[in-house]
N, C-alpha and C positions, 0 to 999 in steps of 0.2 A: 387486583391482579394476582393470580395464583402464583405459588412459588415456582411452579414449572414454567410459567410464562414470563416470569420476572426478567430472566436474562439467559441468553443462549449463545454459546460460542463453540466452534469445533475446529480442530486442526484438520485442514482440508488436504494439504499435500505434504509429502515427506521431504525432508532436506535432500537435495539432489545428490549429495555425495554420501548419504548414509542409508543403510538398509536395516539396521537393527531397530527394535521397538524403542529402546532407551533413547536413541538419537532423535526420535520424533519430538521429544520434549527438551532437547538440548539445543542451545543457541550457538554453541561454539564450534560446530562442525565446519570443516573447510569446504569451499565450493568445489564442484567437480572440475577436473582439468578440461580445458577447452579442446574440442575435437574438430578436425577439418577446418581449422581457422587459417586464413592466409598468413604466411610468414612475412614479417617486415623485410623490406629490401635492405641489404647490407650497404653500409656507407663507409667511406674511407675515414670519415671523422668520427672518432669515438665519443659517444654521448657521456656527459659527466654523470657520475653516480651520485645519488643523494647523500648528503652528509650523514654521519651517524646520528647527529642530533635531530635532523629532519626525519630520519627513519624511525627513531624512537618516539618522536612526537606523533607521527602518523599512526604507529602501533597503539599508542596510548589512547588516541582519539577513537580508534576502532574498538578498543577494549571498553571504553566508556559507553559507546553505543550499544554494544552487546549487553553490558551490565544493565543499562537503562531498559532495554527491551525485555530482558529477563525479569526485572522488577515489575514492569507493567504486566507481564504474563502472570507473575506470581500473585499480584494484587487481584487480577481478574479471576484467577483460580480460587483464591481465598474467599472471594465473594460468591463462589458457585456459579460462575458465568461461562464455564467452558463446557461445551456439549460433546458428548461422546459419539452420538450417532443421530442422523436425521436424513430423510429422503432428499432434502435440499442439496446435500453433497453431490448427488448424482448430476445435478446441473452445474454446480460450481467447480467441482474438482477437475474435469477435463480442461476447462478454460484456464483455471489458475495454474495447472501444471504446465500448459503450453506457454503461458506468459512468463512463468518463472524460468523456463529454459531459455527464452529469448532475452530476458533481462539480466540473468545471472552474471554474464561476463562483465557487467558494469558495476557490480557491487561485491564487496569482499566477504559477505556472509550469506548463507542460503536464505532465499525467500521462503516464507511459510505463511499460509493463509488460514484464517480462523473465521468462523461465523459467530456473530454476536446478536443478541435480541434487543431491539429497541422499536419504538412505535414508528419512527420516521426513517425513511430510506437514507442510508448513509454508508460511507466507508472511510477508513482512516488508516494511516500507516504510522508505525512507531520505529524508532531507531533499532538497528540490529537485524532488520529483514522481515519483521512481522507485519502483515497486512490484515486488518480486521474488517469484515464485511457484515453489515447489519442484515439480518435475514429478511426484513421487510423490503430491502432493495431488490431482492429476487422477485418479489411480487409487483414491484413498480415498473421494472424494466420490461420493454416489449419484446426484446430480442437478445440473442447472445452477443451481438456486436456492441450493444449498449453496455452490457455487463463487462465485456472484455475491455472496452474503452475506459470504464471506471477503474478497473484493476490496473491497467497500464498507467493511468494517471497517478494512482497511489504509489506504485512501485517507483515511479519517477521522483516523487517526493523523498523517498528513502535514498535513491541514488544521489540526489542533490543535497542530502543532509538538511532538508528544509526545517524539519521539526526542531532539531538541535539549534539551528541558527535562530529560529523564531523565539525559542525559549530564552536564549542568551540575550536577544534584543529586549525582550520584555522584562528580563531580570525578575522572574516570578519568585525566585528564592534568592535573597541577598546572601552574600558570603558570611556575614556575621550571624545570620539566622541559621545557616547550615552548620556553621561552627558550633553554635550553642546546642543545636539539636544533636550533633554528633556525640556530644558528651553524654547524651542519654541513651546512645546505643545505635540508632539507625545509621546506615551508610548514606553517603551523599546520593548514590544512584537510587536508593530506596526513596529518599525524600523527593528527588526530581521526578521519580515515577508517580508518586502520589499527586504532585502538582500537575504533571502531564495528564493523568487520568481525569483531573477536574476540568480539563480544557480540550479533551479530544474531540468533542462535538462542536467546538466553537474556536478552532485554532485561528481563524481569520487571517489566512495567508494574503499577502498583497496581490494585486492584479498581475504584476510582473512574475511573481513566484508561481501563481496558478497557471499563467500562460506558458511559462517554461516547462512546467510539468505536463501540460497538454501536448506541447510539441514533442518532448522526449517520449511521452506515452504513445503518441501517434507513430513515431518511428519504431517503437517496440512492437506495437500492434502490427505494423507492416511486415515484421519478420515472422508473424504467426499466420494462421489460416483465417484470422478474424479481420473484418473490414475496419480500418481506422476511422471511417466515417461514423462509427457507432457512438463516439463521444459527442459529436456534433448533433446527432439525432437525439441523444439523451438531453442535452442542454436545451434543444428546441422544445422537447416535450415538457421540460420543467417550466419553460417560459409560457407555454400554451396551456398548462394544466390549470384546472379549476379547483384544485384542492383547497379545502377550508383553511388549512394551515400550510405555510410554506415549508417544503421538505428541508430537513437540516442540510442535506447535501447542497441545496441551492443557496440557502442563507449563508453557508460557510464559504461559498465560492461565488463571489459577486461579479457583476459586469459580464454576464454570460454572453451577450451579443458581441462584446469586444473579443471574448475568447473564441467565439464561433468565427468571427472575421479573421482572427489570427491563424486559426487552424486552416481555414480555406485558403489563405495566402500561402501558408506553408505547403499545402497540397499542390497549388499551382506552380510554386517555385521549384518543386521537386517531382516533375512528371515521371522521371525514370522509376521512382519509388511508388508513387501514388496513382498514376494515371490508370492503372489496371483495376482499381477499386471502384465499384459502382456507388455514386453518391445518392442514389434513390433508396429511401428506407424500405420501399416495397421489395427490394432484393434481399432483405435481411432474413435471418433464420429465427423464427419465433422461439421464445423460451416458454416452456410449460412446467410449472411447479405445482405440486399438490397443495390444495388449501389446507390450512390448519395442520401442517405436518407435525407429527409427533417428534419430540426432541428429548434425548436422554442426556443428562448432565454428568460431568465429572465432579466429584466432591473431594 
């Protein structure tokens, strides 16, 4: 594989609250203020304020997510895997922009989307708001709704802090190992980022975690112009595909029929939200991407 085909990633959309070029590579920007949001009804009973300890802990957890996301970004950049330009952005950017606007109120840091090059179609989210989309996924999906469903699913993992929780459960880096390594210079976030990069393509979320991300993702999609049935169509295509090798997106997300069933139940239980969407994949908007698109990398 040539150096230019080895790895490809591109920043697809700008942080919603930032306009300067420097902020495009900054993970610490604040989310935009909500507009036209319904105001909560006033109640006579005053809600208790979080304790200073709880507020401090929540802020520290958010800071750790941003640090980890930044370290992952730095590692990818150091490996020359960030793309500066590609025609594939023309298809990805409008979808990712709209999904980011819909999902942003549920997460405390701006969502940003990047393209990465790998052989198998996949997408993955990291803490801090970054979503990475493998360029081959754009060649696999049949329509914009399938791509939108995938992106909505991934931002939901970030909203639910699934990656952080999974890493903690697996205890990939024991505290004593981190402590010993810190003596040599790397930060804990850097070490966690290296460990995370080694498992981004095989995180192995549980069925319940995947299903929760599906349902939240479908709710987010319903707030956009994209049909939430897109993820169902994509899962069905994976099941019915005759690919010689199982796509990574499928192998990382098991029990697809169970996930399809859960999505369909969710749609039926919430007709006010989902009844307006057509379940027929023939109603979808085809996605067209140029083959062998040229990609320019950031070094």
